[in-house]
Structure formats: C-alpha cells, structure tokens
mmCIF file of the N, C-alpha and C atoms, coordinates in Angstrom:
data_MODEL
# 
_entry.id   MODEL 
# 
loop_
_atom_site.group_PDB 
_atom_site.id 
_atom_site.type_symbol 
_atom_site.label_atom_id 
_atom_site.label_alt_id 
_atom_site.label_comp_id 
_atom_site.label_asym_id 
_atom_site.label_entity_id 
_atom_site.label_seq_id 
_atom_site.pdbx_PDB_ins_code 
_atom_site.Cartn_x 
_atom_site.Cartn_y 
_atom_site.Cartn_z 
_atom_site.occupancy 
_atom_site.B_iso_or_equiv 
_atom_site.pdbx_formal_charge 
_atom_site.auth_seq_id 
_atom_site.auth_comp_id 
_atom_site.auth_asym_id 
_atom_site.auth_atom_id 
_atom_site.pdbx_PDB_model_num 
ATOM 1   N N  . MET A 1 1  ? 21.050  125.004 124.267 1.00 0.00 ? 1  MET A N  1 
ATOM 2   C CA . MET A 1 1  ? 20.799  125.836 125.434 1.00 0.00 ? 1  MET A CA 1 
ATOM 3   C C  . MET A 1 1  ? 22.130  126.062 126.138 1.00 0.00 ? 1  MET A C  1 
ATOM 4   N N  . GLU A 1 2  ? 22.254  127.230 126.680 1.00 0.00 ? 2  GLU A N  1 
ATOM 5   C CA . GLU A 1 2  ? 23.466  127.542 127.441 1.00 0.00 ? 2  GLU A CA 1 
ATOM 6   C C  . GLU A 1 2  ? 23.090  128.409 128.621 1.00 0.00 ? 2  GLU A C  1 
ATOM 7   N N  . GLY A 1 3  ? 23.981  128.492 129.575 1.00 0.00 ? 3  GLY A N  1 
ATOM 8   C CA . GLY A 1 3  ? 23.757  129.300 130.764 1.00 0.00 ? 3  GLY A CA 1 
ATOM 9   C C  . GLY A 1 3  ? 24.168  128.509 131.991 1.00 0.00 ? 3  GLY A C  1 
ATOM 10  N N  . THR A 1 4  ? 24.802  129.192 132.904 1.00 0.00 ? 4  THR A N  1 
ATOM 11  C CA . THR A 1 4  ? 25.306  128.504 134.087 1.00 0.00 ? 4  THR A CA 1 
ATOM 12  C C  . THR A 1 4  ? 24.632  128.958 135.370 1.00 0.00 ? 4  THR A C  1 
ATOM 13  N N  . THR A 1 5  ? 23.809  129.963 135.324 1.00 0.00 ? 5  THR A N  1 
ATOM 14  C CA . THR A 1 5  ? 23.202  130.477 136.551 1.00 0.00 ? 5  THR A CA 1 
ATOM 15  C C  . THR A 1 5  ? 21.776  129.969 136.738 1.00 0.00 ? 5  THR A C  1 
ATOM 16  N N  . GLY A 1 6  ? 21.416  128.912 136.028 1.00 0.00 ? 6  GLY A N  1 
ATOM 17  C CA . GLY A 1 6  ? 20.072  128.378 136.151 1.00 0.00 ? 6  GLY A CA 1 
ATOM 18  C C  . GLY A 1 6  ? 19.088  128.978 135.164 1.00 0.00 ? 6  GLY A C  1 
ATOM 19  N N  . ARG A 1 7  ? 19.541  129.963 134.411 1.00 0.00 ? 7  ARG A N  1 
ATOM 20  C CA . ARG A 1 7  ? 18.683  130.593 133.398 1.00 0.00 ? 7  ARG A CA 1 
ATOM 21  C C  . ARG A 1 7  ? 19.148  130.135 132.024 1.00 0.00 ? 7  ARG A C  1 
ATOM 22  N N  . GLN A 1 8  ? 18.474  129.137 131.498 1.00 0.00 ? 8  GLN A N  1 
ATOM 23  C CA . GLN A 1 8  ? 18.838  128.616 130.192 1.00 0.00 ? 8  GLN A CA 1 
ATOM 24  C C  . GLN A 1 8  ? 18.357  129.584 129.114 1.00 0.00 ? 8  GLN A C  1 
ATOM 25  N N  . ARG A 1 9  ? 19.163  129.744 128.081 1.00 0.00 ? 9  ARG A N  1 
ATOM 26  C CA . ARG A 1 9  ? 18.787  130.634 126.987 1.00 0.00 ? 9  ARG A CA 1 
ATOM 27  C C  . ARG A 1 9  ? 19.350  130.090 125.680 1.00 0.00 ? 9  ARG A C  1 
ATOM 28  N N  . LEU A 1 10 ? 18.718  130.508 124.602 1.00 0.00 ? 10 LEU A N  1 
ATOM 29  C CA . LEU A 1 10 ? 19.202  130.151 123.267 1.00 0.00 ? 10 LEU A CA 1 
ATOM 30  C C  . LEU A 1 10 ? 20.214  131.186 122.823 1.00 0.00 ? 10 LEU A C  1 
ATOM 31  N N  . PRO A 1 11 ? 21.319  130.743 122.267 1.00 0.00 ? 11 PRO A N  1 
ATOM 32  C CA . PRO A 1 11 ? 22.262  131.720 121.718 1.00 0.00 ? 11 PRO A CA 1 
ATOM 33  C C  . PRO A 1 11 ? 21.638  132.441 120.518 1.00 0.00 ? 11 PRO A C  1 
ATOM 34  N N  . LYS A 1 12 ? 21.971  133.694 120.339 1.00 0.00 ? 12 LYS A N  1 
ATOM 35  C CA . LYS A 1 12 ? 21.425  134.506 119.260 1.00 0.00 ? 12 LYS A CA 1 
ATOM 36  C C  . LYS A 1 12 ? 21.705  133.869 117.898 1.00 0.00 ? 12 LYS A C  1 
ATOM 37  N N  . ALA A 1 13 ? 22.872  133.280 117.729 1.00 0.00 ? 13 ALA A N  1 
ATOM 38  C CA . ALA A 1 13 ? 23.238  132.672 116.451 1.00 0.00 ? 13 ALA A CA 1 
ATOM 39  C C  . ALA A 1 13 ? 22.267  131.556 116.070 1.00 0.00 ? 13 ALA A C  1 
ATOM 40  N N  . VAL A 1 14 ? 21.774  130.809 117.053 1.00 0.00 ? 14 VAL A N  1 
ATOM 41  C CA . VAL A 1 14 ? 20.822  129.726 116.779 1.00 0.00 ? 14 VAL A CA 1 
ATOM 42  C C  . VAL A 1 14 ? 19.507  130.304 116.301 1.00 0.00 ? 14 VAL A C  1 
ATOM 43  N N  . VAL A 1 15 ? 19.036  131.337 116.980 1.00 0.00 ? 15 VAL A N  1 
ATOM 44  C CA . VAL A 1 15 ? 17.762  131.952 116.614 1.00 0.00 ? 15 VAL A CA 1 
ATOM 45  C C  . VAL A 1 15 ? 17.860  132.574 115.217 1.00 0.00 ? 15 VAL A C  1 
ATOM 46  N N  . VAL A 1 16 ? 18.954  133.274 114.930 1.00 0.00 ? 16 VAL A N  1 
ATOM 47  C CA . VAL A 1 16 ? 19.131  133.924 113.635 1.00 0.00 ? 16 VAL A CA 1 
ATOM 48  C C  . VAL A 1 16 ? 19.180  132.902 112.509 1.00 0.00 ? 16 VAL A C  1 
ATOM 49  N N  . SER A 1 17 ? 19.720  131.731 112.760 1.00 0.00 ? 17 SER A N  1 
ATOM 50  C CA . SER A 1 17 ? 19.873  130.729 111.705 1.00 0.00 ? 17 SER A CA 1 
ATOM 51  C C  . SER A 1 17 ? 18.604  129.912 111.459 1.00 0.00 ? 17 SER A C  1 
ATOM 52  N N  . LEU A 1 18 ? 17.576  130.067 112.301 1.00 0.00 ? 18 LEU A N  1 
ATOM 53  C CA . LEU A 1 18 ? 16.351  129.302 112.115 1.00 0.00 ? 18 LEU A CA 1 
ATOM 54  C C  . LEU A 1 18 ? 15.575  129.823 110.911 1.00 0.00 ? 18 LEU A C  1 
ATOM 55  N N  . PRO A 1 19 ? 15.151  128.921 110.017 1.00 0.00 ? 19 PRO A N  1 
ATOM 56  C CA . PRO A 1 19 ? 14.327  129.384 108.895 1.00 0.00 ? 19 PRO A CA 1 
ATOM 57  C C  . PRO A 1 19 ? 12.906  129.694 109.382 1.00 0.00 ? 19 PRO A C  1 
ATOM 58  N N  . ILE A 1 20 ? 12.360  130.795 108.925 1.00 0.00 ? 20 ILE A N  1 
ATOM 59  C CA . ILE A 1 20 ? 10.998  131.184 109.295 1.00 0.00 ? 20 ILE A CA 1 
ATOM 60  C C  . ILE A 1 20 ? 10.154  131.140 108.030 1.00 0.00 ? 20 ILE A C  1 
ATOM 61  N N  . PRO A 1 21 ? 9.242   130.172 107.949 1.00 0.00 ? 21 PRO A N  1 
ATOM 62  C CA . PRO A 1 21 ? 8.430   130.068 106.730 1.00 0.00 ? 21 PRO A CA 1 
ATOM 63  C C  . PRO A 1 21 ? 7.431   131.225 106.650 1.00 0.00 ? 21 PRO A C  1 
ATOM 64  N N  . LEU A 1 22 ? 7.253   131.762 105.476 1.00 0.00 ? 22 LEU A N  1 
ATOM 65  C CA . LEU A 1 22 ? 6.311   132.837 105.228 1.00 0.00 ? 22 LEU A CA 1 
ATOM 66  C C  . LEU A 1 22 ? 5.312   132.391 104.176 1.00 0.00 ? 22 LEU A C  1 
ATOM 67  N N  . PRO A 1 23 ? 4.063   132.778 104.345 1.00 0.00 ? 23 PRO A N  1 
ATOM 68  C CA . PRO A 1 23 ? 3.078   132.458 103.303 1.00 0.00 ? 23 PRO A CA 1 
ATOM 69  C C  . PRO A 1 23 ? 3.377   133.273 102.044 1.00 0.00 ? 23 PRO A C  1 
ATOM 70  N N  . PRO A 1 24 ? 2.842   132.859 100.913 1.00 0.00 ? 24 PRO A N  1 
ATOM 71  C CA . PRO A 1 24 ? 3.045   133.630 99.683  1.00 0.00 ? 24 PRO A CA 1 
ATOM 72  C C  . PRO A 1 24 ? 2.563   135.066 99.868  1.00 0.00 ? 24 PRO A C  1 
ATOM 73  N N  . LEU A 1 25 ? 3.121   135.972 99.081  1.00 0.00 ? 25 LEU A N  1 
ATOM 74  C CA . LEU A 1 25 ? 2.816   137.387 99.216  1.00 0.00 ? 25 LEU A CA 1 
ATOM 75  C C  . LEU A 1 25 ? 1.321   137.665 99.057  1.00 0.00 ? 25 LEU A C  1 
ATOM 76  N N  . SER A 1 26 ? 0.659   136.977 98.142  1.00 0.00 ? 26 SER A N  1 
ATOM 77  C CA . SER A 1 26 ? -0.776  137.191 97.947  1.00 0.00 ? 26 SER A CA 1 
ATOM 78  C C  . SER A 1 26 ? -1.553  136.821 99.213  1.00 0.00 ? 26 SER A C  1 
ATOM 79  N N  . GLU A 1 27 ? -1.123  135.757 99.882  1.00 0.00 ? 27 GLU A N  1 
ATOM 80  C CA . GLU A 1 27 ? -1.777  135.352 101.131 1.00 0.00 ? 27 GLU A CA 1 
ATOM 81  C C  . GLU A 1 27 ? -1.489  136.357 102.247 1.00 0.00 ? 27 GLU A C  1 
ATOM 82  N N  . GLN A 1 28 ? -0.281  136.895 102.268 1.00 0.00 ? 28 GLN A N  1 
ATOM 83  C CA . GLN A 1 28 ? 0.049   137.925 103.255 1.00 0.00 ? 28 GLN A CA 1 
ATOM 84  C C  . GLN A 1 28 ? -0.834  139.150 103.065 1.00 0.00 ? 28 GLN A C  1 
ATOM 85  N N  . HIS A 1 29 ? -1.070  139.538 101.811 1.00 0.00 ? 29 HIS A N  1 
ATOM 86  C CA . HIS A 1 29 ? -1.939  140.678 101.529 1.00 0.00 ? 29 HIS A CA 1 
ATOM 87  C C  . HIS A 1 29 ? -3.366  140.404 101.983 1.00 0.00 ? 29 HIS A C  1 
ATOM 88  N N  . GLU A 1 30 ? -3.844  139.180 101.749 1.00 0.00 ? 30 GLU A N  1 
ATOM 89  C CA . GLU A 1 30 ? -5.200  138.818 102.170 1.00 0.00 ? 30 GLU A CA 1 
ATOM 90  C C  . GLU A 1 30 ? -5.316  138.845 103.696 1.00 0.00 ? 30 GLU A C  1 
ATOM 91  N N  . ILE A 1 31 ? -4.294  138.351 104.379 1.00 0.00 ? 31 ILE A N  1 
ATOM 92  C CA . ILE A 1 31 ? -4.282  138.375 105.848 1.00 0.00 ? 31 ILE A CA 1 
ATOM 93  C C  . ILE A 1 31 ? -4.308  139.831 106.331 1.00 0.00 ? 31 ILE A C  1 
ATOM 94  N N  . ALA A 1 32 ? -3.501  140.681 105.715 1.00 0.00 ? 32 ALA A N  1 
ATOM 95  C CA . ALA A 1 32 ? -3.455  142.104 106.097 1.00 0.00 ? 32 ALA A CA 1 
ATOM 96  C C  . ALA A 1 32 ? -4.813  142.757 105.865 1.00 0.00 ? 32 ALA A C  1 
ATOM 97  N N  . ARG A 1 33 ? -5.476  142.437 104.744 1.00 0.00 ? 33 ARG A N  1 
ATOM 98  C CA . ARG A 1 33 ? -6.786  143.011 104.449 1.00 0.00 ? 33 ARG A CA 1 
ATOM 99  C C  . ARG A 1 33 ? -7.808  142.593 105.507 1.00 0.00 ? 33 ARG A C  1 
ATOM 100 N N  . ILE A 1 34 ? -7.789  141.331 105.882 1.00 0.00 ? 34 ILE A N  1 
ATOM 101 C CA . ILE A 1 34 ? -8.725  140.825 106.895 1.00 0.00 ? 34 ILE A CA 1 
ATOM 102 C C  . ILE A 1 34 ? -8.469  141.509 108.235 1.00 0.00 ? 34 ILE A C  1 
ATOM 103 N N  . LEU A 1 35 ? -7.210  141.623 108.609 1.00 0.00 ? 35 LEU A N  1 
ATOM 104 C CA . LEU A 1 35 ? -6.878  142.249 109.888 1.00 0.00 ? 35 LEU A CA 1 
ATOM 105 C C  . LEU A 1 35 ? -7.240  143.735 109.897 1.00 0.00 ? 35 LEU A C  1 
ATOM 106 N N  . GLN A 1 36 ? -7.098  144.420 108.765 1.00 0.00 ? 36 GLN A N  1 
ATOM 107 C CA . GLN A 1 36 ? -7.502  145.825 108.689 1.00 0.00 ? 36 GLN A CA 1 
ATOM 108 C C  . GLN A 1 36 ? -9.014  145.955 108.860 1.00 0.00 ? 36 GLN A C  1 
ATOM 109 N N  . THR A 1 37 ? -9.763  145.020 108.279 1.00 0.00 ? 37 THR A N  1 
ATOM 110 C CA . THR A 1 37 ? -11.213 145.020 108.442 1.00 0.00 ? 37 THR A CA 1 
ATOM 111 C C  . THR A 1 37 ? -11.588 144.820 109.906 1.00 0.00 ? 37 THR A C  1 
ATOM 112 N N  . VAL A 1 38 ? -10.900 143.895 110.558 1.00 0.00 ? 38 VAL A N  1 
ATOM 113 C CA . VAL A 1 38 ? -11.152 143.643 111.985 1.00 0.00 ? 38 VAL A CA 1 
ATOM 114 C C  . VAL A 1 38 ? -10.804 144.885 112.798 1.00 0.00 ? 38 VAL A C  1 
ATOM 115 N N  . ASP A 1 39 ? -9.676  145.525 112.489 1.00 0.00 ? 39 ASP A N  1 
ATOM 116 C CA . ASP A 1 39 ? -9.282  146.742 113.209 1.00 0.00 ? 39 ASP A CA 1 
ATOM 117 C C  . ASP A 1 39 ? -10.327 147.845 113.056 1.00 0.00 ? 39 ASP A C  1 
ATOM 118 N N  . ARG A 1 40 ? -10.856 148.017 111.833 1.00 0.00 ? 40 ARG A N  1 
ATOM 119 C CA . ARG A 1 40 ? -11.890 149.036 111.621 1.00 0.00 ? 40 ARG A CA 1 
ATOM 120 C C  . ARG A 1 40 ? -13.145 148.705 112.417 1.00 0.00 ? 40 ARG A C  1 
ATOM 121 N N  . ARG A 1 41 ? -13.493 147.437 112.486 1.00 0.00 ? 41 ARG A N  1 
ATOM 122 C CA . ARG A 1 41 ? -14.689 147.031 113.246 1.00 0.00 ? 41 ARG A CA 1 
ATOM 123 C C  . ARG A 1 41 ? -14.476 147.297 114.742 1.00 0.00 ? 41 ARG A C  1 
ATOM 124 N N  . ILE A 1 42 ? -13.297 146.998 115.232 1.00 0.00 ? 42 ILE A N  1 
ATOM 125 C CA . ILE A 1 42 ? -12.981 147.263 116.644 1.00 0.00 ? 42 ILE A CA 1 
ATOM 126 C C  . ILE A 1 42 ? -13.078 148.760 116.924 1.00 0.00 ? 42 ILE A C  1 
ATOM 127 N N  . GLU A 1 43 ? -12.509 149.581 116.045 1.00 0.00 ? 43 GLU A N  1 
ATOM 128 C CA . GLU A 1 43 ? -12.576 151.037 116.225 1.00 0.00 ? 43 GLU A CA 1 
ATOM 129 C C  . GLU A 1 43 ? -14.022 151.521 116.233 1.00 0.00 ? 43 GLU A C  1 
ATOM 130 N N  . ALA A 1 44 ? -14.842 150.971 115.343 1.00 0.00 ? 44 ALA A N  1 
ATOM 131 C CA . ALA A 1 44 ? -16.252 151.367 115.285 1.00 0.00 ? 44 ALA A CA 1 
ATOM 132 C C  . ALA A 1 44 ? -16.980 150.966 116.571 1.00 0.00 ? 44 ALA A C  1 
ATOM 133 N N  . GLU A 1 45 ? -16.721 149.772 117.072 1.00 0.00 ? 45 GLU A N  1 
ATOM 134 C CA . GLU A 1 45 ? -17.365 149.314 118.304 1.00 0.00 ? 45 GLU A CA 1 
ATOM 135 C C  . GLU A 1 45 ? -16.913 150.137 119.501 1.00 0.00 ? 45 GLU A C  1 
ATOM 136 N N  . GLU A 1 46 ? -15.636 150.492 119.538 1.00 0.00 ? 46 GLU A N  1 
ATOM 137 C CA . GLU A 1 46 ? -15.138 151.327 120.632 1.00 0.00 ? 46 GLU A CA 1 
ATOM 138 C C  . GLU A 1 46 ? -15.765 152.719 120.576 1.00 0.00 ? 46 GLU A C  1 
ATOM 139 N N  . ALA A 1 47 ? -15.924 153.272 119.377 1.00 0.00 ? 47 ALA A N  1 
ATOM 140 C CA . ALA A 1 47 ? -16.564 154.582 119.232 1.00 0.00 ? 47 ALA A CA 1 
ATOM 141 C C  . ALA A 1 47 ? -18.021 154.505 119.676 1.00 0.00 ? 47 ALA A C  1 
ATOM 142 N N  . TYR A 1 48 ? -18.709 153.426 119.313 1.00 0.00 ? 48 TYR A N  1 
ATOM 143 C CA . TYR A 1 48 ? -20.098 153.226 119.729 1.00 0.00 ? 48 TYR A CA 1 
ATOM 144 C C  . TYR A 1 48 ? -20.189 153.145 121.257 1.00 0.00 ? 48 TYR A C  1 
ATOM 145 N N  . ALA A 1 49 ? -19.276 152.400 121.866 1.00 0.00 ? 49 ALA A N  1 
ATOM 146 C CA . ALA A 1 49 ? -19.283 152.263 123.329 1.00 0.00 ? 49 ALA A CA 1 
ATOM 147 C C  . ALA A 1 49 ? -19.029 153.613 124.003 1.00 0.00 ? 49 ALA A C  1 
ATOM 148 N N  . ARG A 1 50 ? -18.101 154.405 123.453 1.00 0.00 ? 50 ARG A N  1 
ATOM 149 C CA . ARG A 1 50 ? -17.836 155.733 124.025 1.00 0.00 ? 50 ARG A CA 1 
ATOM 150 C C  . ARG A 1 50 ? -19.063 156.625 123.903 1.00 0.00 ? 50 ARG A C  1 
ATOM 151 N N  . ALA A 1 51 ? -19.724 156.580 122.750 1.00 0.00 ? 51 ALA A N  1 
ATOM 152 C CA . ALA A 1 51 ? -20.916 157.401 122.545 1.00 0.00 ? 51 ALA A CA 1 
ATOM 153 C C  . ALA A 1 51 ? -22.040 156.984 123.487 1.00 0.00 ? 51 ALA A C  1 
ATOM 154 N N  . ALA A 1 52 ? -22.228 155.680 123.652 1.00 0.00 ? 52 ALA A N  1 
ATOM 155 C CA . ALA A 1 52 ? -23.269 155.189 124.562 1.00 0.00 ? 52 ALA A CA 1 
ATOM 156 C C  . ALA A 1 52 ? -22.964 155.592 125.999 1.00 0.00 ? 52 ALA A C  1 
ATOM 157 N N  . GLN A 1 53 ? -21.711 155.519 126.395 1.00 0.00 ? 53 GLN A N  1 
ATOM 158 C CA . GLN A 1 53 ? -21.317 155.907 127.749 1.00 0.00 ? 53 GLN A CA 1 
ATOM 159 C C  . GLN A 1 53 ? -21.555 157.404 127.958 1.00 0.00 ? 53 GLN A C  1 
ATOM 160 N N  . GLU A 1 54 ? -21.212 158.211 126.969 1.00 0.00 ? 54 GLU A N  1 
ATOM 161 C CA . GLU A 1 54 ? -21.424 159.657 127.083 1.00 0.00 ? 54 GLU A CA 1 
ATOM 162 C C  . GLU A 1 54 ? -22.914 159.975 127.143 1.00 0.00 ? 54 GLU A C  1 
ATOM 163 N N  . LEU A 1 55 ? -23.717 159.296 126.348 1.00 0.00 ? 55 LEU A N  1 
ATOM 164 C CA . LEU A 1 55 ? -25.162 159.493 126.385 1.00 0.00 ? 55 LEU A CA 1 
ATOM 165 C C  . LEU A 1 55 ? -25.714 159.134 127.767 1.00 0.00 ? 55 LEU A C  1 
ATOM 166 N N  . PHE A 1 56 ? -25.255 158.006 128.305 1.00 0.00 ? 56 PHE A N  1 
ATOM 167 C CA . PHE A 1 56 ? -25.682 157.591 129.642 1.00 0.00 ? 56 PHE A CA 1 
ATOM 168 C C  . PHE A 1 56 ? -25.334 158.655 130.671 1.00 0.00 ? 56 PHE A C  1 
ATOM 169 N N  . ARG A 1 57 ? -24.101 159.138 130.637 1.00 0.00 ? 57 ARG A N  1 
ATOM 170 C CA . ARG A 1 57 ? -23.663 160.148 131.612 1.00 0.00 ? 57 ARG A CA 1 
ATOM 171 C C  . ARG A 1 57 ? -24.488 161.424 131.497 1.00 0.00 ? 57 ARG A C  1 
ATOM 172 N N  . SER A 1 58 ? -24.727 161.872 130.258 1.00 0.00 ? 58 SER A N  1 
ATOM 173 C CA . SER A 1 58 ? -25.472 163.116 130.097 1.00 0.00 ? 58 SER A CA 1 
ATOM 174 C C  . SER A 1 58 ? -26.929 162.951 130.529 1.00 0.00 ? 58 SER A C  1 
ATOM 175 N N  . LEU A 1 59 ? -27.541 161.802 130.197 1.00 0.00 ? 59 LEU A N  1 
ATOM 176 C CA . LEU A 1 59 ? -28.922 161.573 130.639 1.00 0.00 ? 59 LEU A CA 1 
ATOM 177 C C  . LEU A 1 59 ? -29.000 161.436 132.157 1.00 0.00 ? 59 LEU A C  1 
ATOM 178 N N  . LEU A 1 60 ? -28.044 160.752 132.748 1.00 0.00 ? 60 LEU A N  1 
ATOM 179 C CA . LEU A 1 60 ? -28.025 160.609 134.195 1.00 0.00 ? 60 LEU A CA 1 
ATOM 180 C C  . LEU A 1 60 ? -27.898 161.976 134.859 1.00 0.00 ? 60 LEU A C  1 
ATOM 181 N N  . HIS A 1 61 ? -27.030 162.821 134.311 1.00 0.00 ? 61 HIS A N  1 
ATOM 182 C CA . HIS A 1 61 ? -26.864 164.167 134.863 1.00 0.00 ? 61 HIS A CA 1 
ATOM 183 C C  . HIS A 1 61 ? -28.176 164.952 134.763 1.00 0.00 ? 61 HIS A C  1 
ATOM 184 N N  . GLU A 1 62 ? -28.830 164.864 133.607 1.00 0.00 ? 62 GLU A N  1 
ATOM 185 C CA . GLU A 1 62 ? -30.092 165.582 133.442 1.00 0.00 ? 62 GLU A CA 1 
ATOM 186 C C  . GLU A 1 62 ? -31.170 165.051 134.379 1.00 0.00 ? 62 GLU A C  1 
ATOM 187 N N  . LEU A 1 63 ? -31.188 163.756 134.616 1.00 0.00 ? 63 LEU A N  1 
ATOM 188 C CA . LEU A 1 63 ? -32.168 163.191 135.548 1.00 0.00 ? 63 LEU A CA 1 
ATOM 189 C C  . LEU A 1 63 ? -31.863 163.609 136.990 1.00 0.00 ? 63 LEU A C  1 
ATOM 190 N N  . MET A 1 64 ? -30.596 163.578 137.360 1.00 0.00 ? 64 MET A N  1 
ATOM 191 C CA . MET A 1 64 ? -30.220 163.893 138.739 1.00 0.00 ? 64 MET A CA 1 
ATOM 192 C C  . MET A 1 64 ? -30.367 165.382 139.045 1.00 0.00 ? 64 MET A C  1 
ATOM 193 N N  . THR A 1 65 ? -30.285 166.225 138.049 1.00 0.00 ? 65 THR A N  1 
ATOM 194 C CA . THR A 1 65 ? -30.441 167.661 138.269 1.00 0.00 ? 65 THR A CA 1 
ATOM 195 C C  . THR A 1 65 ? -31.860 168.120 137.947 1.00 0.00 ? 65 THR A C  1 
ATOM 196 N N  . ALA A 1 66 ? -32.743 167.188 137.660 1.00 0.00 ? 66 ALA A N  1 
ATOM 197 C CA . ALA A 1 66 ? -34.156 167.440 137.367 1.00 0.00 ? 66 ALA A CA 1 
ATOM 198 C C  . ALA A 1 66 ? -34.359 168.281 136.111 1.00 0.00 ? 66 ALA A C  1 
ATOM 199 N N  . LYS A 1 67 ? -33.383 168.272 135.237 1.00 0.00 ? 67 LYS A N  1 
ATOM 200 C CA . LYS A 1 67 ? -33.563 168.942 133.953 1.00 0.00 ? 67 LYS A CA 1 
ATOM 201 C C  . LYS A 1 67 ? -34.431 168.089 133.030 1.00 0.00 ? 67 LYS A C  1 
ATOM 202 N N  . ARG A 1 68 ? -34.502 166.818 133.342 1.00 0.00 ? 68 ARG A N  1 
ATOM 203 C CA . ARG A 1 68 ? -35.304 165.896 132.556 1.00 0.00 ? 68 ARG A CA 1 
ATOM 204 C C  . ARG A 1 68 ? -36.076 165.021 133.542 1.00 0.00 ? 68 ARG A C  1 
ATOM 205 N N  . ARG A 1 69 ? -37.306 164.735 133.218 1.00 0.00 ? 69 ARG A N  1 
ATOM 206 C CA . ARG A 1 69 ? -38.160 163.901 134.070 1.00 0.00 ? 69 ARG A CA 1 
ATOM 207 C C  . ARG A 1 69 ? -38.512 162.624 133.334 1.00 0.00 ? 69 ARG A C  1 
ATOM 208 N N  . LEU A 1 70 ? -38.705 161.569 134.105 1.00 0.00 ? 70 LEU A N  1 
ATOM 209 C CA . LEU A 1 70 ? -39.174 160.312 133.522 1.00 0.00 ? 70 LEU A CA 1 
ATOM 210 C C  . LEU A 1 70 ? -40.652 160.442 133.187 1.00 0.00 ? 70 LEU A C  1 
ATOM 211 N N  . PRO A 1 71 ? -41.117 159.763 132.138 1.00 0.00 ? 71 PRO A N  1 
ATOM 212 C CA . PRO A 1 71 ? -42.548 159.816 131.821 1.00 0.00 ? 71 PRO A CA 1 
ATOM 213 C C  . PRO A 1 71 ? -43.377 159.288 132.991 1.00 0.00 ? 71 PRO A C  1 
ATOM 214 N N  . ALA A 1 72 ? -44.529 159.890 133.208 1.00 0.00 ? 72 ALA A N  1 
ATOM 215 C CA . ALA A 1 72 ? -45.384 159.531 134.344 1.00 0.00 ? 72 ALA A CA 1 
ATOM 216 C C  . ALA A 1 72 ? -45.780 158.061 134.314 1.00 0.00 ? 72 ALA A C  1 
ATOM 217 N N  . GLU A 1 73 ? -46.075 157.512 133.119 1.00 0.00 ? 73 GLU A N  1 
ATOM 218 C CA . GLU A 1 73 ? -46.477 156.095 133.047 1.00 0.00 ? 73 GLU A CA 1 
ATOM 219 C C  . GLU A 1 73 ? -45.329 155.159 133.426 1.00 0.00 ? 73 GLU A C  1 
ATOM 220 N N  . PHE A 1 74 ? -44.108 155.589 133.177 1.00 0.00 ? 74 PHE A N  1 
ATOM 221 C CA . PHE A 1 74 ? -42.942 154.792 133.562 1.00 0.00 ? 74 PHE A CA 1 
ATOM 222 C C  . PHE A 1 74 ? -42.807 154.766 135.083 1.00 0.00 ? 74 PHE A C  1 
ATOM 223 N N  . VAL A 1 75 ? -42.941 155.919 135.717 1.00 0.00 ? 75 VAL A N  1 
ATOM 224 C CA . VAL A 1 75 ? -42.858 156.016 137.173 1.00 0.00 ? 75 VAL A CA 1 
ATOM 225 C C  . VAL A 1 75 ? -44.004 155.235 137.809 1.00 0.00 ? 75 VAL A C  1 
ATOM 226 N N  . ALA A 1 76 ? -45.199 155.336 137.236 1.00 0.00 ? 76 ALA A N  1 
ATOM 227 C CA . ALA A 1 76 ? -46.371 154.640 137.782 1.00 0.00 ? 76 ALA A CA 1 
ATOM 228 C C  . ALA A 1 76 ? -46.161 153.131 137.763 1.00 0.00 ? 76 ALA A C  1 
ATOM 229 N N  . ARG A 1 77 ? -45.523 152.629 136.746 1.00 0.00 ? 77 ARG A N  1 
ATOM 230 C CA . ARG A 1 77 ? -45.262 151.191 136.659 1.00 0.00 ? 77 ARG A CA 1 
ATOM 231 C C  . ARG A 1 77 ? -44.424 150.714 137.847 1.00 0.00 ? 77 ARG A C  1 
ATOM 232 N N  . PHE A 1 78 ? -43.428 151.488 138.251 1.00 0.00 ? 78 PHE A N  1 
ATOM 233 C CA . PHE A 1 78 ? -42.596 151.109 139.392 1.00 0.00 ? 78 PHE A CA 1 
ATOM 234 C C  . PHE A 1 78 ? -43.356 151.256 140.707 1.00 0.00 ? 78 PHE A C  1 
ATOM 235 N N  . GLN A 1 79 ? -44.204 152.232 140.794 1.00 0.00 ? 79 GLN A N  1 
ATOM 236 C CA . GLN A 1 79 ? -45.000 152.398 142.006 1.00 0.00 ? 79 GLN A CA 1 
ATOM 237 C C  . GLN A 1 79 ? -45.952 151.223 142.185 1.00 0.00 ? 79 GLN A C  1 
ATOM 238 N N  . GLN A 1 80 ? -46.489 150.719 141.098 1.00 0.00 ? 80 GLN A N  1 
ATOM 239 C CA . GLN A 1 80 ? -47.393 149.564 141.159 1.00 0.00 ? 80 GLN A CA 1 
ATOM 240 C C  . GLN A 1 80 ? -46.645 148.311 141.612 1.00 0.00 ? 80 GLN A C  1 
ATOM 241 N N  . GLU A 1 81 ? -45.412 148.151 141.166 1.00 0.00 ? 81 GLU A N  1 
ATOM 242 C CA . GLU A 1 81 ? -44.612 146.979 141.525 1.00 0.00 ? 81 GLU A CA 1 
ATOM 243 C C  . GLU A 1 81 ? -44.252 146.994 143.004 1.00 0.00 ? 81 GLU A C  1 
ATOM 244 N N  . GLU A 1 82 ? -44.103 148.163 143.610 1.00 0.00 ? 82 GLU A N  1 
ATOM 245 C CA . GLU A 1 82 ? -43.716 148.279 145.016 1.00 0.00 ? 82 GLU A CA 1 
ATOM 246 C C  . GLU A 1 82 ? -44.858 147.922 145.953 1.00 0.00 ? 82 GLU A C  1 
ATOM 247 N N  . GLN A 1 83 ? -46.105 148.105 145.531 1.00 0.00 ? 83 GLN A N  1 
ATOM 248 C CA . GLN A 1 83 ? -47.250 147.838 146.381 1.00 0.00 ? 83 GLN A CA 1 
ATOM 249 C C  . GLN A 1 83 ? -47.477 146.329 146.497 1.00 0.00 ? 83 GLN A C  1 
ATOM 250 N N  . PRO A 1 84 ? -47.805 145.850 147.750 1.00 0.00 ? 84 PRO A N  1 
ATOM 251 C CA . PRO A 1 84 ? -48.011 144.395 147.943 1.00 0.00 ? 84 PRO A CA 1 
ATOM 252 C C  . PRO A 1 84 ? -49.249 143.861 147.294 1.00 0.00 ? 84 PRO A C  1 
# 
C-alpha cells in the first residue's frame, strides 16, 4: 500500500502482477450458457411485466371512461359487503 494523503492504494504494478485463476474453457462456456439462459428468462419476465402493466392501464382507462363496465354480479358482490 502506498499514499501519503490518507488514501491508501495499491500500485498498478502489484495489481498487474497478480495471477488470476480462470476455470477451464469448457467450464467458462457452460457458465456463459447458463448466464445467457438467465438473461433470456429476465427479458421474458420483463416483457411479461410490461404487457401486464399496459393491459392494466388500458383496462383502467376503459373503466374510467365508461367504455367498459364491470359485470353486474361483480358490482352486486361489493354492494352486499358494504351493507351492515
């Protein structure tokens, strides 16, 4: 470590000279394959969430503008719950 202003740091030469172990190439490929699968799953889940959010917004808009009505039996269920 070196530094005189209270900020200790490693010299670049020390970091460059450190050996960095790597797994065998076949294992690296397997890790990459697994991570690509995870990335695709994340993308699919994000797309699903965006679609669900858009569906919610469009249905909410249709309900608020009275372009779509709730089924009468659904509304009746809430009216029954409100009565003592």
